[in-house]
N, C-alpha and C positions, 0 to 999 in steps of 0.2 A: 576583656574576656570575661564572660559570665560563668560563674562557678555554681555548682549544685552539690548537694550532699550525696556522697557515694553510698553511705550506709555501712561501708566496710571500715572497721576500726583502723586498719593499717594504712588506709588511703586518705580519709577525711574528705574534703571537697575536691571535686574534679570538674573539668571544663566540658561544655558541650563539644561534640566532635571527637571525644576520647574513644579510642579503640584499644582495649587491653585484654590480657588473657590471664587465666587462672590454671595452674597445675595442681591437681588434687591426687590424693591417694585412695580415698574411699568415699562412701556416701556421706558420712558425717562432715567431711571437709566441704563437700558441695553444699550441704544444708546450712552450715555455719557461715558460708560465704554468700550464697545466693538469696537466702531468706531475708537477711537485713538489707541486701542490695535492692530487692524489689519492694520491700516495705518503705524504704526511703523514697523510691520513685513514686509509689502510690500516694505517700504523704505529700509529695511535691506536685501533685496533680499532673503526673506524666502518664502517657499510655505505655503499658508494659507488655512485652512479648517474651515468654519463657519457652524455648524449644528444648525439650529434654531428651535424654538417652540414658542407657545403662551407666551407672548403677542407680539412677534416680529418675524413674519414669514419671509421666504426667500425673497419675493418681497419687503417687508418693509425694511429689512436689506440692500438690494441692493441699494434702493433709498437713504437711510441715508449714506451709505458708499461712494456713488458716489459724494456726496457733498464735502467730504474730499479728495476723490481720483478721479479726473475728468476722468482719462484714465482707469477707472475700467472695461469697456467692453473689452478693448484691453487685459487687464491682465487676465480676465476670459477666453477669447478666446485662449490665449496661455497656459492656465492651471496653472498660478501662484496662483490663488485663486478660490476656489469652495464655493458657498453659497447654501446649500441644507436644506430641511425640515427634521425634526427628523424621520419622517416615512420612508424616503428613506435612512436612515442610521441605526438607532437603530432597526427598525422594518421591515427590508427588507424581512425577512422570515415569516412575519406575527406575529412574537413574538419577545420578547427581548432576544437575544442570546448574553450574556455578553462576552463569550470567543471569539465569532466571531467579536464582536465590537472591542475588544482589538487588535485582529490580524489585523483588518482593519486600526487602527491607525498606528501600526508599519509598515504595508505595505506601507501606504502613506508616512511615514517617509523615508523609503529606496528609494522609487520612487523620492522623493524630492532631496535626496543626489545624486542619479544617474543623475538627470537632471541638476545638478550644483547649486542647491539652498543651502543656508547656513544651513537650517534645516526646521522643520515643526512647525508652530504655529497654534493652533486649539482651538476651544471652542465648548461646547455642552450644550444645555439648557435642564434641567430635568423636565420641567413643565408637560410633558406628563406622567411622572412616576406615577404608581398607588401604593397605600399602600402595596398591596400584593407582589409587586416586590421589596420592599425596602430592605429586608434582603439580597437578592442575589445581588442587585445593590451596597450595602455597601461593600460586599466582592470584587466585581468587582473594586470599587474605590481603595481599598487597593492594588490590583494587579496593577492597573494603576499607582499608586504612585511609586511602586517599579520598574515598567517597564520603565516609562518615565525618571526616574533618570539615567538610563543607556544609554539614547539616546539623540540626538540633537532635543528634543521636548520641546515645552512650551505649557502646557495645562491649560486652564481656564474653569472651570465648573460653570454654572449659576444655582442658586436655588432661587425659589420664596419664600420670607419670609411668604407669606400668606398660603403656602402649607406645611410649615415645622414647626413641633412642637419642643419642647425642646430636645427630644430624637434624632430627625433627625438632628438638628443643631449640637448636640454633635458628632454624627456619621460622619457628613460631615467634621467638623473641624479636627477630629481625623485622617481622611484618606486623608488629604491634607497638604501641607507644611504650608499654612496659608490661612486665609479667609479675603475677603474684604466685608465690609458692606456699601452699598450705600443707604443713607437715607437723604432726605431733601437737596439734592445737595451736601452732604458731604460724604467723605469716612472715614471709620475707619478700621484699620488693626488689625486682631486677629491672633496671632500665635498659632499653635498647641503645645502640650507639647513636642513632639519630635523635632519640629522646634526650640523651645526655648532652648532645651538642646544642639542641634547642634550649634545654634548661640552663646550660651554661651561658648561652647568648641572652636568655631572658634575665638571668641574674645580673649579667653585665649591663644589660639595658636598664634594669631596675636601679642599679647603682648610679648609672649616668642620669636617669630621670630624676632620682632623688637629689643628685648634685645640681642638675639644671633647675629643679624646683626651688632649691635653697637659694640659688643665685637669682632666680626670677623674683622670689619673695623679697630678698634684700634690695634688688633693683626697684621693685614696686614701692617698698618702704622709702627708699631714697628719693624716688620720683615724687611720692606724696609729700615728703618733707620739703623738697625743693619747690613744689608748686604752692605749698602753704606759705613758705618764705616769699615766693614771688608775688603771691596775691597781697601779702602784707606790704611788700615794697611797692607794688603797683598802686595800691591804695594811696600811698604817700605821693607817688609820682603824678597821679591824677589830681589829688586834692590840692597839691601845692600850686600848680598853675591856675586851677579853678578858683582857689582862694584869692590869688592875685587878681584875676579877671573880675571876680565879683566885688572885691574890696575897692579896686580902683574905679570900677563902674559906679559904685556908690559915691565915691569922691567926686567923680565927674558930674554927678547930679546935683551937687551943692551949688548954691547961688554965689555969685561974686567970686568965682574961682579965677585966679590970674591966668592969662593966656599961656604963659610959659609952663605953668603947672599942667594945664590941659594937654599940651603937646607931650609932656613927659609921661603923664598917666596913660595917654593913648598909646605911646610907644611901649610901655610896660604891658598893656593889654594885648597889643599885637604880638609882642615877643612871646608871651605866655600862651596865647592862642595858637601860634605857630608850633610851639613845643608840644602842646596838647594834641594838635592835629597830627604831628609826626608820630607821637606815641600811639594814637588810635590807628594810624595807617600801618605801623609795624605790627600791631596786634592782629589787624585784619589780614595782613600778608602772611603772618604765621599760620593763621587758620586756613588760608588758601593753600599754603605749602603742605600742611599736614593732611588736608583733604585732597591733595594732588589736583587742585583746580587753579593753579597759578597760570595766568595768561602771559605769554611772552610775545612781544612784537618784533618784527624784523624791519628795521629802518636804517637808512644811511645817515651817518653823522661823523663829525670830525672828533677823533679821540683827543687831539690836542686842545680843541676848543672846550671840550667837556671838562678836562682837567683844569684848564685855565679858569673855567667857571667855578670849579670847586675851590681853587686857591682864592678867588675873589670873595667867595662866601665866607671863608674862614680867616681872611686877612684882618678884619676888625678884632676878632677874638684873640688872634696871635699878637697883634700890636698891643692890646690891653695887657697882655702878660709878658711883653717884651721878648716874644719868641720870633725867630726868623722862620718863614715858610718859603720853600722854593720847589720848583719843578724841573725835571730834566727829561729831554726827549732824544731819541736816536735819529740819525739822519734818514734812516729808511722807514720811518713811521708813515704808514699810508695816510693820505690826506683824508680819506673817508673809509669807514668800515661798516659792515652790515651786522647789526645786533640790536639789543634793546637799550637805548640810552637811558631810559627812566630807571631800569633795574640796575644798570651800571652806576648811575648817579647815586642810587640808594646805597650801594656797596661802598663807594668812595666816601659818601657822607658819614657812614658808620666808622670806617677805618680812620679817616682824617679827624673826625669828631672825637674818637677815642684818644688819638695822639694828642690833640689839643687838651683834652680833659686831664690826661695823666702826665702832662709835661708842664713844669713850672718855669723852666728856663732852658736856654739852648736853642735847638732848631728842629724843624720838621721838614722832611723832604718827600716828594712824590716822584719816583723815577719810573719811566715808561720804557719797556723793552718790547721788541718784536720776537715772537717765537716762531721759527720757521717750521717746526714740527718734524714729522707728523705727530699729532694734528697741528696745524698752524693756529696762532693765537696772539693775543696782546697781554703783556704782564704789567701790573701796576704794583710797585713796591712803595709802601708807606712806612717810613722810618722816623723814629723820634728819639729824643735824649731824655725821656721821662723816667718814671720810677721803675720800670721793668716788671717782670713777673717771675715769682719763685717757682721752682720745679714742682712743688707739691700741687700748685693750682693750675699748671699748664694743661694738664689732661682734661680739665673741666671747662676750658675756654669756649668750646663750640657746642656745649650742652645747652638746651633751651632752659629758660627760667633760672639761669645761673650766671654769676660773675666769678672772676678768678678768686676773689676774696670777699666774703660778706661784708667785712669792714669797709671795703672800697665803695660798696653801695651806699653805706651811711655817710662816708666822707665826700665822695664825688657825685653821688646820685646815679641814676640809670636803672634800666629794667633787667639787664642781663640778656636781652634778646638780640642785640645788635650783631654780634659775631655769628651766632647761630643762623639768623636770617640772612646775613651776608653770604655765608657759605652756601646755603640752600639756593639763593638767587644766582650765585656764580655757577653752581652745578647745573642750574636750569639754562645757563648760557654756555654750556659745554666747557666749563672751567672749574675753579675751586678757589677757596681762601685758606691759607695756611699760615701758621706762625713760623717765620723763617729763622728769627734769632731774637733772643732776649737776654738781658743781664740786669740783675738787681742794681738799681741806682744809675744805670747807664743807658737805659732805653730798650725799645723793642722794634722789630721790623716784621710787618705782615705783608704777605704777597697775595694779590688777587689776580686770577687769570680768567680770560674769556676766549671762546673760540671764534675764529673768523674764517671766511672763505679763502681758499688757497690763491685764487686769482687776485685777491686784494693785496697780496704781498708784492713788493717791488724792490729791486736792488739787492745788494748784499748787506748782511748785518754789520754794523759798525759798532765797535766796543766802546767808543767815547761818547760822553754825554755832556751837554752844556747846561749847567745849573742856572736858573734865573731866580732872582730874589722874590718876585711876586708877579701877579698878573699885570702890574703896571708896566713891566718891561716886555710884555707880550709882543707888541709891534716890533720892537727892536730885535727880539729873538727871531721872529718870523723873517725879518729882513736878512739876518745873519744866515738863517737856513736857506733862504732864496739865493743869496750870493754863493753859499757853499755848493748848492746844486748847479747853479749856472757855471761856477768855476770848474 
């Protein structure tokens, strides 16, 4: 909302579109109100229109204004200000035509803008108004209030207190934004009911905006801090595998290197290259998610085979830490579902990878369930017996560039992107990723869901699950499921 100087001491700055009134007692009240009002408009490069009536006619108004604006004749000559009597404005057709008057105000406004002025500042004195014309004029003022609000117009209407009764005063205040009372050299400001409501709402809105701005500033500062920490961590995550790749590549270039060393060095290079590729892929996927350009495929695949594949991938890591990893499937799990296996694989790699990373002993399980809905879907529960997550850091789990605890990054590594990316991928598959349960020192349980087609469901849900120790018992498990179905 653009504010301009009113020139009136009691008002200060006012907004374009303001339509207010002034109750006066005598000529001096008008002079001390309207002269500074128009001087401020002229100083602000506005076009001004002063329509006068008793007790201050055009010639008197011109003399008084020239005392404050010495170059008034020059401004009148070039058309920046007009000072005219009411009979040449309101009564041009010999009678008061309120619709024509309103059109004249608006016409002068557009002329002002075409001529390069900032807007139109005007006043009209209603001393000439007869009682019989009051009702029509009241309706006119209501239309003026609505019309001025939509334009770069500031309108001040003057009413003589000696010619206005209680009813007229009420009508005037009701049809203006506010009223000024000039009496004994002092101003008093009277707001209309609608103006008080608007001002109250504006004050409430301002308080809410200040609160929102404060929250947004704190959030921006927090995001900036997190990104700085993330970039520092990311530098470490990228440099570590790069250093290994470059270092062992240099070693491979040495002469007379034993064959078994070559194989070991190549394995190190491949392992670090794979880790670096996965990191770059995660970063690229995050950028696609943020830009809403993530591509989702619809392919038929076996959810059991995909989970078995994940178990196989992490079995070497769990064996190295003496951790048991197992999967459990329901009897009504569809043989195939239609979704994006690549994105689901990313989700499970992140969830199972976190479980392996933060578990030093015990077990990890992947439990699959069928969700009959609506909407229908498949649930993957990844549980571990690891370190758990304290309550303070649980709320930050799914924030980008963040880990539950900064010290975890230093101790266990990682970028803090995995859970955020997993959730966004699951949401793209009509599901979600949530923390189901966690307890410090006793482990955590994360649940990932994806949506499937209703026709892919079969049978009734069975609440029992058959755990299998690893992918090595996959064939035996399938045989047991086959016998269960045949039986």
